[in-house]
N, C-alpha and C positions, 0 to 999 in steps of 0.2 A: 194615231199612228205617229211614231217618232222617227223611225229609220226604216229604210228599205235596203236590205242587204242581199246582194247577188253573190251566192256562194261560188266556190271554185268549180263546183259541179253544175253550175247554171241554175240552181234552184233559187227562187225568190223567197226571202224571209221578211215578213212584215213584223217589225218590233215596236211595241207600244211604249209609251211613257211609263206605264205601270210595270212592264217587264224590266225596263231600264232601272227603275227605282228599286224593285225587289232584288235584281241581280247585283246592282252596285252596293246595296245594303249587305247582301251576303258576302261580297268580296271585301267590303270594309270590315265586317265582323271577322272574317278569316284573317285579314292582315293584322287587325288589332290583337287577335288571339295569338298570333305569331310574334307579336312584339313591335309592330310598326305603329308609331304614334305621331303626334303633332310635331311638325318641323322636320321629321325624318324624311329621307329621300327614297322614292320609289321609281326605279328605272322601268321604262316601257319600251321594249325592243320588239315591236310588232308593226306589220303593215296596217293600213287603215282597215278597220273592221269593228264588229261589236265588242270584242274583247279590249280593243284599244280605248273605246269610249268608256267601257266599264272601269278600266284601270284608272283613267283620269277622274271619273266621278267618285270612285272609292277613295282615291288619294285626297281629293278636295273635301270629302265628307269627314275624313280623319284629321284634317288639318295638316296632312303630310304634303310633301312637295313632289310633284310629278317631274320626271326627267325623261322627256321623249328622246329616243335614240333612233337614228336612221338605220334602216335594215341593211343598207349597202355598206355601212361602216365595217372595216376589217377589225381583227382582234386588237391591234394597237390603239385604234381610235376608240373602241369600246372600253378597253382597259383604262385609258386616260380619263374618259368622261365618268365612268363608274367610280373610279378611285377619287378623282378630283371632287365629285359631288358628294362622296361619302355615302353612296347608295347602300341602304340596308336591305332593300328588296328589289327583285326584278321579275317582271312578267314578260315571257317571251314564248317562242315556238321552237320546234326541233332545230331549225336552221340557226337560231340564236344560241341554242345550247351548244351546237357544234362550234360556233365561234368562241364560246366561253371556255371550251375544253382546255385550250392551251394557256389561258390567262387566269383561270380560277384562283390560283395560288397568289396572284397579285391583288386580290380583292378580299382582304380579311374582314372588312365590314359588311360584306354581302352575306346576310344570314338567311334570307327568304328567297327561294327560287321556285317560281311557278311556271309550268309549261302548258300551253294550250293544246299541245298534241299528245298529252299523256306524260307519265313519269319519265324521268331521264337521269343521266349521269349527274354527279356532284350533288346528289340529294334533291334533285328537282322533283317537285310534287305535281301531280295532275291537277291542273287548275279546275277543270269541270267537276271532278270528284270532290275536291276539297270545298269548292263553292257550294255544291249541292248539300253538304252537311251543315252549312252555316245558316243562321237565322236570317230571315228576310226583313227583320225589324232592326233599325239602327237610328239612333239620334245623332245627327251630325254635330261636330264640335262647333262652337260659336266662333266664327272667324270674322275679322274686320277687313276692310278694303285694303289696308296696308300689310296684312299678314302674307308671308310668302306662300306661293301656290305652284310655281312652275320655274324650272331652270332650262333655258334654251342656250345651247352652246354655239359660239361663233364657228365659222368654218376652219379657222386656224391657218388661213393663207398667209398671214403676216406675223406668225409666231404661234405659240401654243394656243389651242382653242380656249376661249374665255367663257365662263358660265355667266349668263345674264339672268339674274333672279328677278322674276316678275311677281307682283302681288295679286291678290284675288281681284282687284279692280280691273285687270286686263282681261279677265275671263268673260266679262259681259260683252 
């Protein structure tokens, strides 16, 4: 047992390490097939849940850089962080897609858009459907402790938010 997830409907899902491995491998394969690779940024605009964990695991397996985004950010805050980080991909839900609707044209580098709640506007693909089509076998790229893994943005209370790039060593 790796995770116990209480769904919005009150159902308990027991998720194993094997499930996490297979599903994050599938997501890594999907992202790689869509062109996301080592050093490229993957935005994660989701509340805490299995998809959030899978997005981070897949990014790290690819050698990509995860960019966690707070679900309460408004469009301007999201536009700034996605543009500043150079995010090539984003995994979100229907609420996140709604926030992106008015800022999509400000994000020319954002090529991959996956939604946990099904397909949506701006070419958003259904995460579950796309992941189910991918192989559950993936060989992670060889990363070192100093290779970039995660960008966390400051709050921006004393000026524009600043991205703090963290290496794989902080993941432990």
